[in-house]
N, C-alpha and C positions, 0 to 999 in steps of 0.2 A: 630839060635834062635835070635841072634842080628839083623840079616838081616830082619827077619820077623817083629820084633818090629819097625825097622826103616820104613819099607813099610807101616805098620799099622798107624804109626804116620803121615807119609806123606799123606796117603789116607784120614785120618780123617781131616787133615788140608785142603786138596783140596776139600772135599765135602762141598758145601755152606750150610748155615743155612736155615731152612724152612721159607719162607716169611710169613708175617702176612696177614690177610684177606683184610685189606685196601690196602696194596701194591699189592695184587693179583688183586683187582678191578681196581686200578689205572693203572696197567701194562697190563690189559686185552685188547686185540684188539677190543673186542665188544664195550667197552666204547667209543672209538674214533668214531666208526661207528655210534653208536646211537647219539652222540653229533653232528656229521656232518649231519646226517639225520634230526635231529630236527632243526638245523640252516637253512638247505635248505627249509624245510617245512615252517618255520617262515618267511623266505624271500619271498617265493611264496605267502603266505597269505597276507603279507604286501603289495606286489605289486598289488594283486587282490583288496584289500580294497582301495588302492590309486586310482585305475582306476574305482572303483565302487562308487565314490562320488556322492551322490544324486543331481539331478538337482533342484536348489533352485530358487524360484520365489518370487516376491514382494507380501507380504501380505498387508501391509499398508505402506504408505510413508508420510513424512512431518507431523509427529505426535508431539503433545506436550509431555512434560516430564511426566505429570500425566497420560495421555492416554498410553504412551509407557510403563510405569511401570506396569499399570494394565493389559495390553495385555501380557507382559512377564510373569507376575504371572499366568495368565490364561493358557498360553501355557505350563508352567511348570506343572500345575495341569493336563493338558490333555496329557502330555508326548509327546509333539510335538517338535522335534528339530528345532532350530532357530539360526540365526546369524544376525549381523548388517552390514550395509554398511556405507561408508563415508558420504553419503547423508542423513543418519538418517532413512533409510528404514529398515523394518524388513522382513527378508527372511525366508521362510519355504519350505519344499519339495513340488515340483510342484503337486504331487499326493494328497496333503492334503490341498491345498490352499482354495478350495471352502468349504470343510468341516470345516476348522478352521474359516473361515469368518462367516459361519452360526452359529457355536457354540458361537463365540464372539458376534454376533448380538443378540443372545438370552440373553446374559448377559448385553446387552446395551452398548457394546464397539464398536468403540471408541465414546466418548462423546463430544469431542471438535471439531467435523467436522461442516460443514455448515448445518444449520437447515432451513427447508422450512416451508410449510404450516402445518406441523405436530404440530407446536406450537398452532394452533387454535383448535386442538383436545383436549388439556388439559386446556381449559378455565374453571375457577371456577366461581361459583355463587357469584355475588357481585363484579365482576371485573369492574373497572371504564372504562369509554369511552376512556380516554387517554391511559390506558394500552392496551386496545384492538387495538387502532390505532398503538401503538408501536409494538405490536406483529404482526399485519398485515404487517407493513413496514419491519420488520425483516424477516418474511416469504417470502415476495415478493423478497427481496434482495437475500435470500438464494436460491430460485428457479431460479432466473436469473443467479446466480453464477454457479449453477449446470449445467444449460443449456450451458453456455459459456465454462465450463470445458469439455463438450462433444467434442469440437474441438480437432483435433489430435495434433495441435501445442501448445495448452494451457495446462499447468500442473495444475495450480491453478488460481482462479479468485475471486475477491471481488468486490461487487457492493454497492455503496452508493447512496441512493435516497434522494433528497431534495424535499419533497412533500409540496406544498403550501396549506394554509388553504382556503377553499372556502369562497367567499364573494358575497354578493348580488349587490355590486357596481362594475361596470366595471373598474373604474379607480384603484380599489384596488386589482384586480385579478392579480396574478402572475403565470407565467408558471413554472412547476416543472423542476428540473435539475437532472442530473445523472452523476456519475463518476465511471469508470470501471478500476480496476487495475488487469492486467493479468501478470502471471509469465509463460514465455515461456520455453519450453523444450530445452535442450542443442542442439545447432546447428539448431534450428527451428526459423522461422520468420513468420509474418503475412503479406500477401500482401494487396494491397489497397482494393481489393474486399472483403476479409475476415474482415477487419476493418470496412468497410461500412456495412457488414452484422451484425456485433455486434452492431453497432450504431442503425440500424433500428430495430433489435431485441428488444433492450431496449426501444426504442422510441415507438414501437407498443405495448409494454407490460404495459406501464404506460399511463393512460388517459391524454390527452392534453400536452404530452411531445414532443416538436419538436426535430427533429434530430440534429439541431444545438446546442442544450443544452446538448448533450451527449459528454463526453470526455473520451477517451481511452488512458491509459498510461501503458507502460510495466515496468518490474522490474528495468530497468536501468534509468527510469525517462524520457524516450523519449515519446513525444506526438504523438500517432499514428493516431488519428482522424484528419480530415481536419479542419483547422481553417475557420472561415467565409470568404468567398471570395467576393471580390469587382468586379462587372462586368466590371468596367472601367479599371481594372488592365491589365497587360500583360498576355501572355499565361500561362496556368497552366501546371502541369506536364503531365497530360493525353494528352493534345494537342501537347506538345513537343515530347512525345513518338510517337504519331501518325505521326508527321512529319518525325521522324527518320525511322519509319517503311516504309513510302512511299518512302523515298530516298533509303533505303537499298533494297527495292523490285525492284525498277527501276534499281539500280546498278546490281543486280543479273540478271535481264533481258538482260542487255547489255553484261555482261560477258558470259551468257549462249548462246547467239546468235553468238558472235564472237569467243568464245573459241574453238569450233570444227574447225574453219577455221584457226586461227592463233596460237591456244594453250593458255591455261589458264595463263601460265607464261609470255606470250607476250602481255598482256592486263592490263591496269590500267584505271579504270573508276570511276568517281565521279559525283553525281547528287545532285543538289541543287533545292529544291522544295519550292515555295512560295504558301501557301495555304490560303484560305479565310474561316475563321470560323464565319463570320457574318451570321445571319439568316434573311430571308425576304420573302415576298410574293408579287406576281405581278398578276394583273387582267387586261386582254386585252379584250375590247368590240369592235368588228369589224362589220360595216354595209356594206351590199352588194349594188351594184348599183341598181337604180329603174328598175323594170321589167315591162312587158306588163300588163296593168290593167286587160285584159281578163283572164290572167293566175294567177292573184294575188288572194289571199284569202281576202274576205271582212270581215273586223273586225266589222264595224257598219255602218248603213244607216239611215239618217234622212231627211224627206221631209216636207216642209211647203208651204201652198197655201192660198192666201187672195184675196178678191174681194170687190170693193167700187164703187157706181154710184148713179143716180137720180131716180132710180126705186121707185115709191111711195110705201109708206108703207100702209098696210091695216089700214083704219080708218073709222070713222062713227059709226052710230048706227047699231049694229048687226041686220040683218034681210034680207028680200028679196031685198030691194033696194040697200043694200050695196054690194050685190054679183052680180051686173050687170057688164057686160063686159065693158072695158074702151072704151071711144069715140075715133074717129079718131084724130090722131095727126096732128096739123096744126102749122107749123112754120112760123111766120110772118117774112116778109123781114126785117122790122125794129122792133126791139124788143119793146115790150110795155114798156112804162115808168111807173115807180112806182109813187106812190103819191108824192114822193120827187123829181121826175123829172129825176131819174136815170133809165137806162134801166134794166130790170129784168135779173137775172143770168140764164145762159144757163145750164141746168143739164148735168153732165159728169159721166162716169163709169171707174173704174180702176181695173185691174186683175194682181196679182203677185204670183209667185211660187218659192220656194227655196228647194234645195235638197243637202244634205251633205253625202258623202260616205267616210269612213275610211278603208284603206287597211292595212293588216299586213306587218310590216317591217322586212326583213331578217337581222339577226345579229348573231354573235358568241361571247360568253364570255369565255375566257380562264383564269384560275387561276393557277399560277405557284408558287410553293414553293421552294425556293433555299435552298438546304441542306448545313449544315456546313461542312467545310473541303474540299471544292472544290478547284481544282488546278487553281491558277491564272497565274502562270508563272513557266517554267522549264528552268534550265540551266544545260546542260550536257557537260562534258569535258572528252574526251577519248584519251588516248595515246597508240599507238600500236607500237610494235617493228618491226624491219626490217624482211622481210620474209626470211625463211630458205629454201634453195633448195639443193637437192642432185643430183649430176651429175652421169653419167654412171659409173665412177670409185669409187663411194661411198664417194666422197669428199663433205662436207657440206659447202655451201657458203651462204652468206646473201646479200640481195639487198633491196633497199627501194621500197616501193609500188609505182606503177604507178598512175598517176592522175585518170585513170578509176577505178582502184581498190580502191583508197581512196574515190572516189565518191560513189562507191558501198557500202563501209563500212559505210559511212555517212547516206546513205538511210536506211540501216539496223538499225542503231541506232535510227534514227528518227521514224521509224515504231515500234520499240520496246518500246519506251517511250511514244508514242502517241503525236508526235510533232504537234503543232497547231500554224501556223504562225500568226493568228489573236490575239493570246494571248501574242505574243512577245517572244515565246520560242527561245532559242539559243542552237544549237548543234554544237560542235567543235570536230573534229577528227584530230589528229596530228600524223604523222609518224616520229619517231625518234629512233635511236638505243639505246637500254637499256645498262646500266652499269652492266656487268655480274659479277663484283666483289662485291658480296653481302655477308654479314655475315649471317650465319645460326643462327637465333634467337631461334630456337627450342632447348629445352634442350636435351643433349645427352641421348640416351636410356641406362639405367643401364644394365650391363651384368647380365646374368642369375644368377650367383652365388652371386650377390649383392642385388637382389630383396628381399624385406622383406618377401614375401610369401615363397620364396625358403629357406630363412634362418630359418623361423619357421618350415618348413617341414623337413629341415635337422636336427634341434634340436630334433624334435619328433622322427625321424628315429634313430638318435644317442642314444637317451634315451632307445628306445626299443632294439636296437642292443646291448647296454651295458648290459641291463637286461638279454638278451638271452645268451650273452657270460658268464656272471656270473653263470647263471643256468647251462649252458653246462659244465663249469669248475667244478662246484660242483658235477654234475652228473657223468662225466667221471673220475674225480679225486678222489672223496670220496664216493659218494652214491653207484655207481655201484660196486666198489671193496668191499664196506661194505656188500652189498647184497650177493655178491659171497662168502664172508667169512661166513656170517650167514647161507647160504644155505649148506655149507660143513658139514662134520662130526665133532662132538665135541670130542676133545682129552682129555684124563686125564692128570693130572699134571706129573705123572711118565712117561707116553709115550712122553709127550712134552719134559721133561728133557732128556730122552734118545735120542730123535731125535736131540735136541740141542747139546748134547754131541757128538753124531755121526757126526753131521754136523761140529762141531768145530774140532773134531779129524781129519776129512777128510781135513779140511782147513789147520790144523797144519801139517798133514802128507804131504799134497800137497806142503805146503810152505817150509817144512823142509826136503824134500826128500834127498837133498844132505847131510844134517847133519846126517840123519839115515844111509845113505851109509857109511859115515865116521865112525859112531859108529860101523857098522858091521865090517869094516876093523880093527878098534881098538879092537873089541871083538876077532877077529881071532888072532890078534897079542898078545892080552892078554892071550888067551888060550895057544898059543905057549909058551908064557913067563911063564905061570903057570906050564906047563908041564916041562919046563926047571928048574923052581924053585923046583918043586917036586923032579925032578931028583937030583937036587943039594941040596934038603932038606933045602930050604931057607924058613923062616916063611912068611905067606901071609899078605898083607897090607889090613886092614879093608875097607878103602875107595875104593880100587880097587875091593874088593869083592862086595861092594854095587853097583858099576858101572856095574859090570858084571851081577848082578841080575836084574838091571834096563834094561839092554840091552835085556836080555832074556824075560823080561816082555813086553817090547815094541814090541818084535817080535811076542810073542804069543797072546797078547791082546792089540791091538793098541788103542781101545776105552778107556780102563782104563788108558793107558799111556797118552792119550790126555787130559783126565780129570785131571790127576795129574799135567801135565804141565800147564794147564789153571789155576789151583789153585796156582801154583808157580808164574805165571806171574801176576795174580791179587793180589798177596801178601797175 
């Protein structure tokens, strides 16, 4: 009876208390699986949202504070996401840029931009002439600024016009002026042609505005338009550029014609060109020698004939007597004397003819206009390296050029640059060995792993690989085992406790096999001792009796014994 009470007390001490509901939930394996699954899903959703960031484009840039605040308030009412940039621009999703602009334009936003001729549409009755002129000038300035902003390199532009008042007196008339302020985009510049186009655009848009009165300035304060030029000054920039182009073109000709023969590394050429930028015209009138009159073309002919003599004139009274034939002429040997005693004059007759003939004269008139930029003189200097030769054994040797080869090279250079002896051109070709010890001035090429593009690519690949590794670890380490546990059969608390007790008993029995064997041997010895004690009628020890009962229990029901031992160990 005492043994039974001891076993009951030990069994009651070994049986654990029933856990509460909270402890069951916290110790449940399903809770960890669900938490791990939720964390993995949250991580995947966060990565997807990070990669699904909408493409933002500029809605408006360079806005005033008032317009910026009004536009933000309107975007908030329209539920359009937005964000700012360092340059003060407002960005919205690219799919809603045009829609947002149209909706904002319907509200009259932005209001601080450049205004054009739409100012003339809101003229009120009773507006003064001065106000009309101011509005016209503002509209013209705004339209010119909008046109200039259409250039790709120009971000913003402002135009200021100085319009003069008309006057009936010529001495009081003044030409209008204009100033253009352009803000260029980052990394962009305006070349000479684009600046000239802006100047002529403004000049042709304002009546009586000469191009020289238009000034163009950029955001850094640099004057882009050309200042007034003096024709007596030296060469301008365009002429100097043309000279450089001519010299570089002739240098390339020399290198291209000698490169295949000697190699591009064995040639050094320089060309100095003297150009004539003066303009002029020349007229030549040439007359041919006189030709045969019969073959010549008659330009004009004039003929004159005259006659004078003593033929009596018709005289007397008209009638029959007057029309009588003349009497026979009698010439006296000695002339009759007049009343004065002088002999009478002998009548004489004179005939004369004149003829003038003009022929066409052959001539040729040649007008020659000399263009600007003609070549006045060329000076060419060429240095060639010694010629490289390879013998039959593959050994490379160098030798100087022969006089015949040097003459041939000189002729090639002269023909390449258009040599003209009458202009005083000079071509010099010199053969000398080059100094092969030269420093390579080209920067060394960066290795592949140091290039910025490859570094960015590696960063992107590393980020995606890290994300894949985390997802794989969560899947194979937590999510997949959790799914397997959830897909299995659900066990009751009693079955689970029995399985745990059986598992623990097996572990204890496996771990304490030697001790059980020792208990068996002790039990046999104890039985023998008890038999001897009974024979000797010695009273039994209560502790030994309990030990014997425990040994029998452990042999008959190992699971129960394992539970009892676990309760002892856990205290």
